[in-house]
N, C-alpha and C positions, 0 to 999 in steps of 0.2 A: 327469078328470073335465069335463062342462059346462057348461051352465046361467051363466045372468046375464049379459048383454053378448048375446046372440040370436046366439051362437058358431055358426057354419056347421058341418055337419055333417062331422066329419073331420077338423076341426084339432083337431090335439092340444097339448098344453103340454110346452112342453122345459126340461130341469132340468140345471143346470151345477154339477158338480164340481170342484175344485181338488185333484189331489195332488200334494204337494210328495214330493219327493225327495230323499235325501243319501245322497251317496258314501263309503262307509266304508272302501273296497279297492276299485284300481285292475283294471281289466280289464271283462270281458261282461256283461252280466246281462239279464234278460227281466220284462215287469212284466206282468204279464196285471189285464185289471179287468175286472170281471164288475157284471152291473146285474141289477135284479129289482124289481117291481112288489110291492103289500103282498098285493095280491088274487090272486096266482098264487106259487105254492110253484117255480115255475122261474125263470130267467135269462131276460131276456127280450133281453139283448147279452152276451156274452163277445168279447173282444180282449187281443193281448198285444203289448206294445209292446219292441221291443229299445233296450237300453240301454247306452252304454261310457261308462265313467267311468275318468279320466286326469288323470295327478299330474304337476304341474306340473314339470319338470325343471330340477335343482339351478342352480343361479343359475353359468354358467360363466366364468370371467375368459381372456380371449380377448387373444395378443398377436401384434402384426403391428406393420408398419415403412411409416414414411415413405417417399416415395418420392426418390428423390436430387436435386439442386440443379438438375440438367440435367432432370428428366425433366418432363413435363406435367402440371399437377394437376390431377385430376379424369379423366384417358386413363382410356376402360375397358380399354383392351388390357395396362394395367399386371395384374402379376400378382395375387391376390387369394387372400386367407385363405379357408376355407370351413369351416363350421360345420355337423353336421345332427342333428338334435330328434328322437328319435324318444315312440311314444305322445302321438301329438297326436292333437285331436278331425279325424276324418273332416271333416268342415263345413271345420275351419280351413286342412287341406290342401287341400279344393278349391278353397277359395277363394284360396288365394296362389297358385293353379296357374291360373286363370280368366283370360280375358281381359278382364273385369270388373273395372276398376280400383275404381269404385265399394267393390265388396265385399270388396273383401282386406284381412288386417290393418291396420292402424296399425301403423305402428313410429316410436315417440317416441326421436329420436335428432336431436345437431345436423350437422344434414347439410351445413353447410360443411366440416367436417372429417371427416367419415365418410359414406361411403358404403354403402346397406342393401343389399339385394335377394336376394329368393328363385328359386332356380335350382330345374331339374327334375333328377332324376336322384338317387345314390346316390353316398355317397362309399367308394371303394377304394382303400387307402393311400394318402390323401390328397390323392388326383384324384375330379373328377366322371364319371362313367360313365352312361350311359345306364339306365335301368330302378330309377324310384321306390320306393322299400321301403313298404308301407302303412303311414297313420300318421307316416309322415317324414316331415320338410322338412329341404330345406338352404337355409343362408342365405351368402351372398358378402357381404363384408366391403374394403373398397377403402379404405385410410387418407389425408388430403390432407394431413395435419401431423401434427406430433408433440402428442401431450394424451392425457386418461384421460376416460373418459364409459360410462355406464350405458344401457345400451340396453331398451327395451321394446316388445313384439309385443304385441298387445292384441286379441281379435278379439271383439266383441261378441257376436253371433249366440249361439257357443259360451261367452259369457262366462269366456275361457279366456286367458293370457295367461302369456309366457313371459319372460324376461331375463337378460343377462350382462351383465358388464362390459368394457370393451374399453380397452387400453395401447396406443396408437401411437407406438413406440420411433424418435429419429433415426437416419435408415440409418448403416452400417458406412463410415467416414471415416478417409481415414489422419490423423494427427496433423501439423499443418502444421508445416514443416523450411521452413530456409533454402535456396534458390538463388542460385548465381552470377548476378550481373548481376540479381537481384532491384527493384536501385534505379532500373532503367529497364523491366522489367517489366511494372508499373502494378497498381496493385492489387488487381486481376479477376485476375491472371496470377500474383501472387505464391505464393511456395512450391508451385506447378505444378510440377515437373520431375520424373523420376526418383529414386527411392529412392537415393542410394549408397551400396554397397558395398566394400570394400576387399578384394584377391583374396587369398585365402591366410588372413582372418582370422573370425573369428566376428563380426557386428553387427548390428543389434536398430533396430528401430522400433517404433513405437506405433499402433494403431486405434483410434480408437473410436465409440461408437453403440453401437445397437441397447440392451441391458440385462444386467445382472448376471447371471449364468451362461448364458446363453445360448451354446451349443455349436458354435463359432465354428471350422469345417476350412479349410488352408491346403492347397493344390495349385501347384505348378509349372507353369504353363501351358506348351505345344509351344516351341521357341521359330521363332522368326522371322527373324530374321538369322544367331542364332549356330549350329554345325553340332550341336552337343550343351547338356544339359543346365547349366547356370551357376551353379545351386544349389544345396547341400547340405545338411542340418540342418537342414532347416524345422518348426518348430513354433511352437506358440501357447502364452499363458498367459494367464490370467484374471489382471488385478493389479485388479480395478475396486474403487473408492474405498467408502466405506460408504455405504448409502444415507441421506436426510435424512430428518427426522419425517413428512414428508409421504410418504415412499415414494418418490417422483418422481427418480429419478436413471440417468444413463445408465453403461453398460459400459466400460474399456479395456483392452484386450489389447498385451502384448508380444510381438513375433514376434521370432523368434530366427532367424539364419540364417549360413550362414557361404557364404561367393562362391570358389567352384573353378574359374572361364573367364570370362577379359577377355570382356567384353560386353553387350549389352541381356538382359532380364529380365523375365518377367511372373508376376504369384503373381493367384491370385484365391482370395478370401473369401468364404466363403456357412457358411447357418445350416441345418443339417440340418431339413427338417418345416415350414421356413415360406417357402412359395411367393413372399409381400409382401417379404420382404428379398432385393431385389436381391442375385448377387454382385457380389463388388469388384474390379476388377481392379488392379491395383498395378503400376508399371511400375518397376523396378530397372537400376538399371544399374553394374556389377562394372567396378573399375576398381584403378591400381595403389594402392597407400596412399602411397606414396614410392619413391626409392632414395636409397640414402646411400653415397661412395666408400666402402669396407671396407680398409683398409691394416693389416699385419703390427706395425706400429707407427707412431707419430709422429716418427721418427729415423731416418737412413738414416745411414752413414758413406761418404766421399767415395768413390765409383768401385765403391760394392756398388751392388748393384739389392735390388727387391722388387716381388710382383705385390697388384698393389691389383683390387679385383674390386665392379662394382656391384651392389651385393645391396637387393631388396627390404627394406624397413623393418621389412616383420612378421618376418623372420627377421636381419635385422644382428645380434641382440643374441645371439641365441643361436647364429650360425653356419650356414651353409649343408650343412656336413653333418649338422648334428642333424635336419633334416626333408632330405635330397634332392630327392626328389620335390615339396613346396611348394613349394621354390627354383626347380626345373627347370619347374613353371609360371608361376608369377609371374613369369618369364623371357621368357616367349613371346609375342608379338606388340611388343618394346619393343626400340628403336635406344639408342648411348650415342653418345656425343663427349667426349674428354678432353683436357683442354688442362692444364698447366702452367704458372706463373710462378716466376721466379727458380732457383734451381740444381739444378730437375729435369730431366730429358730420357726424352719417352716412346721406350723400343728396344722396343719389341714388342706391337703389330701397329706397323707404318710409319709416326715423323709423316707426315700428307701433304703436305708441304711438303719433306721428306727427297731426294726424285731431285732437287730442283733446287736444293741447297744444301749445305755440307759438313757429315760428320757433328758432333754437338756432342764439343768435347775438354773435359779435364780444367780446370778454373779458371774455364772461359767459361758466364757466367750469362744465359739467356736460355729462353721461354717455348718451347715446340713443342705439336701438335696432334696428335690422332688423331682423325679424324672416322669410322673406319671403326666400323660395329654389333656392335664387341667389346664384350660381357660383363665385360670387364678385360685389362689393362695390364701390363706391367716399367714399371718408371720407375726410372731412375739417378744418384743423386747427380753433377753434374758441378760445382759451386760449390758451398763452402761457404756457409752463412747461410740463414737462415728464405727456403720454397719454399711453392708451394700447390698442390696439386690438386685439378682443378676436375672436375667432372661434369654433365654435361646428359641428360638421359634423355626419351626420345621416348614415349611411348605414347596414340596418337590418343585422342582429341582432347590428353590433356595433356599438359605438361612437366614435370617438376619437376629441379633443379640443387639440386648440394651440393656444398662444396667441404672442405679437409684440411689445416690446415698440418704441413708437414714442416721438420724442423730436419735441414739435412747438416753433422753434423760432420767433423772432420778424422778422416783417416784413424785409424783407433783402435790405435795400435800400441803394447803391454804393455813398460814399461821391461824392459832386459836385462842380464844381467850386464855387466862393462866388455870383459869378455876377448869376448863376444862381439855388440860393437856394430857389429861391421862384418855380419855375418851377419844382417840387420835381416827372416829373414824372418816374417808374419804368424803368430804361432804358431795349432796347430791348435784345433778350438771341438768341445767335446761336451756330452753333454747332461748332465744331475745323474745322480748315480751308477752311473756308466758305468765302463765297461771298455776300456782302452788296449794294445794288446797294441804295444809299444816298442820291441822288435826282433823281426824277422820270420826273418829270416837273421843270423845272428853272425857278425863279421867276422872275416879268416880268421887275421889279427893278433894278435886278443884275443877269442879263446876264452873267458878268464874274466871278461866285461866285468860288471858289478853294476852295478846299476840303483837309486839312493838315491834321497829327496828332500830338496830340499834349499831354501833361501831364495827367494822372490821378491822384486823390488824393484818400490820406486814409482818416481814422475815422477822422483823429483829423487834416484837412484839408489840408495836408501837399502833394506837389506834388510827382507823383511817375509814373518814365516811365515804364510801365507793358506791353506795346502792344508786345512787342516781334518781334515775325516772321510778322508782319503786316505791310500791305505798303497800301501805297493809290497811285489811279490811276486815274484823272479825279474825277468824283463822283460813283465808285467803291472802296469800301474796299474791302479787305484781309486779314483775317485771319488768323494766326498760330495754329499749335498743343495745346499749353499750354493753359489752363484754366486761367479765370483774365478778367481783363478788360481792353477796348483799347476805347483811347479816339482819337476822332476827333473835329477839327475846321471849320468854313467856312470862307473864307475872300472874300469880293471879290471889285471890283472896280466900283463905281455907274457912269454912261455911259449918257452922254446927244446930242445925237445923235450922229456923229465920235469924239468927243472930252470929253477927261475927266473932269468930274468936278470937282475932290479930286484924284491927285496925286498917293495918299499915298491909302495901302490898307484896306479895312473898316473889322472889327473882329465881324461875330454878333454873337456870341458863342457858346459853345461846346457841343459834346454829345457823349455820352456814350454806348457801345455795352459791353454786357457781354459773354464771352463766355466762353460752361460748355457743356460739352458732354449729350448726348441722353440717359435719365433714363428710357424711361417711353413712350411706343406707345398707344396712343388711337383714339378710332374711334369715328368719328362725321357725323351727318346726315344733310350736309349743307343747310341753310337759306341766303336769298340775305339780307345783312345788311343795310342799312339806311347811308345817305352820312355821313362821319365823319367832320362834324362842327368845328367852334373852341369852341362853345358854349355846343358841344357832349364831346368833348375833353374834355372843361372843368369839365363837369359833371361824366365824369369817371375817371381824374386823379388829381382831383385836381384844382383850380384857378390857370390862370396861369397869370406872372406881363404883362405887359401892353407896357413893353419894347421893342424896334422891333425886335429888333435883337434875345432875348431870344424867340419871340413870332414864326421867324419863324425856330428857331431849332426846337419848341414843332410841329411845322408844320411839317416839314421834318422829324421828328422822327413819326410820328402820321401816315403820309405815308408810309414809312418805314413797321412799326407791321400791315398795314392797309390790308386786304386780304377779299378777297369775305366771305370763310367760319368761319372767326372770330364769325360771330353771329349763328355758328354752333349750335345743339343740342347735347348732351353727347349719342352716340346709348345706351350706358349701356351694362346691360346682357342680352339682348333682342334685335336682329333687326329686327324691324315687317316687314313683304312682304306682297303682293299680290300677290299670285301662278300667277305665267307665264309675273306681269310686270317688270318693272327694278328700283332699289329705287339706289340713286347717296348717295355713303359714302366715306371720306375724311380722311385722316388718320392725328393727331397730334402730334407731339412732345413734350415731357417736360422735365425739366432736373430735377434735385435729388430733388430737394428743391418744386418742383412743380410750378414752371413759363414756361410759356407755349414758344416754341421757335419761332423765327422768319419763320412764312410757306417762305416769300420767298426765305430766307439763303439757305434752306434744298437742296441739290443734287439732281439731275435728278436721279430715280430709288431707293429711298432712302427708299422707303416702301413696303413690301411685303406681299400680301392680298392672301389667298389661303382657297377654303372653302374643309370643311371635311363632311361626305365622296364626293368622287372624282361623280362628274357624276348629285348630286341631285341640287348642285346649281352652277353659272358660273358666273366669274369676268370679265367683258371687263371693260378695261384701257382708262380713258377719262381726257381729259384737262381742266382744269379751271383755267380760268385767276385769276393771283396772287399767285396762285401756282406751287409748282417745278413740273414738268413735274412728271406721274406716282404717285402724292400723292391722286387722285380721283379712283374710279371705277362704274360702275353700277353692279350691283348685279343680278341676276335674279334669282327664287327657283322654283322648280314642287311642287305640291299637297305635292307629297312624301317627301322631302327632310323640308315642314313644317310640317309634319303631326310628333304628341309625339311616341314614341317606347312604346311597351305594357304594360311598369312598368309607365307609364305616366311623365318620362325623355325626354328631347329634344335631339331629332335623326339627327340635322346638327348643325354645328359649321361654324362660321367663322373666321381667324387666321389672327392678324395686326404682323409685324414683323419689323426690319432696321435690315441693313446691318451694320450701321452705331452705335449700339448698342448691348448690351454685350443680351443671350437669354434671360433672367430673365426679358427683358423689357416689350418682348411680351403680347400682350393683346390676348383676344379671346370675342366672342356674339356668342349665341345660335339665331339660325332662327326662329321666329315664324312665327305664320299667325297672320297677321293683323285685329282686329275686323272688322265687316263688318259696314259702313253708313261712318263718317267723316274721320277714319283710311282709308279707304279702296279709299276714294275718293286722299287722300292726298300722296297712292303708286299711283295711278295711271296719279296724274299729276306730280310728282316726274320722269315720265317715258319718258315726253317730256322736262321735265326742264334740260337743259344743263348743 
């Protein structure tokens, strides 16, 4: 209405109405306004206003990682964690995406520790892609240092706020380990060296950082220097300690891994779904745990020999034949030097200086050396007393040393009965529970010979009954489990036609048999020996008495110990083969002081032969007269098996062990290509030699 105050015509009076709206649910709504006058029943104003109501998102907890020490703090190129918030006011979304910084939502955060920025786009599979969703906002977070804080984003025009908590954890890092030469590296470089792992052994190391329960994955990176993967059985286990009362703690992981090949390796550790947690590369170097000089015994008889091996420390206690594949792999890339001191001499491979001096003689103590890269040597006792065998193993850049004390004892000769003291041949040695054929061919003048147990004699010549569970049936001697000597005697009734010349038995003498466990298995490449005549026997074992009875016993002992393989040549560290041709190899058993076991006394199947790697060489069992079944085999290898590996070391091995001996008694030789010429011809001839 008008009036009062001289209002001009056409001027109206305006009214203001305040409408308060409270959202009771999230979503879109429409507010319609109608206005009328008291004078008219019709609305003079109708207006509709679109409204949208939003519920603040629940407070999220975000985990991210601080950069590594080497990263530049605040670098915008560092990976960030991203959060996407949905169902936000459009005004807030527009303001966050606009260019006017004064209109953007306010971020309440400790910016010196955490960088927060709004980014366009949407999240797909943890990555930001173009094309923002309506009423959605993506926030990028970059942590500068480990900490915890609560972040609030507030938009004043829409009176809308959202908040979330941030836990920034330390980056993943190896637990510091000691390095060689740390004393001269300085504090900055202390512990910064590849993690050492022993070849063929299970090892572990620890990582620290992140948070307990983080899913840490491990992956071996492609090798840079090594031609093949150097690690196996790689796994991680969360061993984080309980968190403190404030909940702030970091995780800890134990990494289990096995070194399968010498050389460097790299492992990358990452956390899936957390791009701010950079992948951690860890350098690893697989190296030898060491080598030991392994001999079958710490004692050796004067004039006897034994084969000693350089065994990796990881398999030294269990024996090379327990895991031939692991032993062969761990020998790759290593070279060896052997030295002896005192009454020992290296006889195979030949000593380095043997060409310029006389061969060692029995009774002369002197040191010898073998500098060839042989993994085994044969040593002989040349003088009684204490001696030592020293080993130096090299596997760049590492060197290992070991030594073994050996006592060289006088030749062990069992006391013999007085009537046989002139025939002082060494007694045959047999394993426990063995069967010995005492007489293969009955004597023509003593067809009724009988074999009986008798007393053995001690060092003073006194009789000692020590045969224990031994028994004689016909001409077969069966010994028991106990070690020691067994004495048998021969008694016969001489006959002339159908009538006995002498009714009483005639004692022809005694034979001593030594029972001892197998202490070492060695390989021989057999050669046919000449017939063992009386003269040959005398040359080998000393002059024999002319007494008929003693001569008969000596001949029986010679027949018992003789076998076609006794003239075989030691295979040594390398078995030379012609590719595609078969070579005969036989096993020989020795006791702890280097005496060879009677070949015919070994039971069937006593020897186990295997080639590594499988497929490169074949082993075919064959029978040899005079030897137990399973004592010999034909070995055939192809060109690949005889070739050297890339670092010039052998790639194939032949292992020999026995079920009657402990694993440490095993032996092995690497397979090598026979040189052209006579050696090749010998290999070809062996292919047809039964």
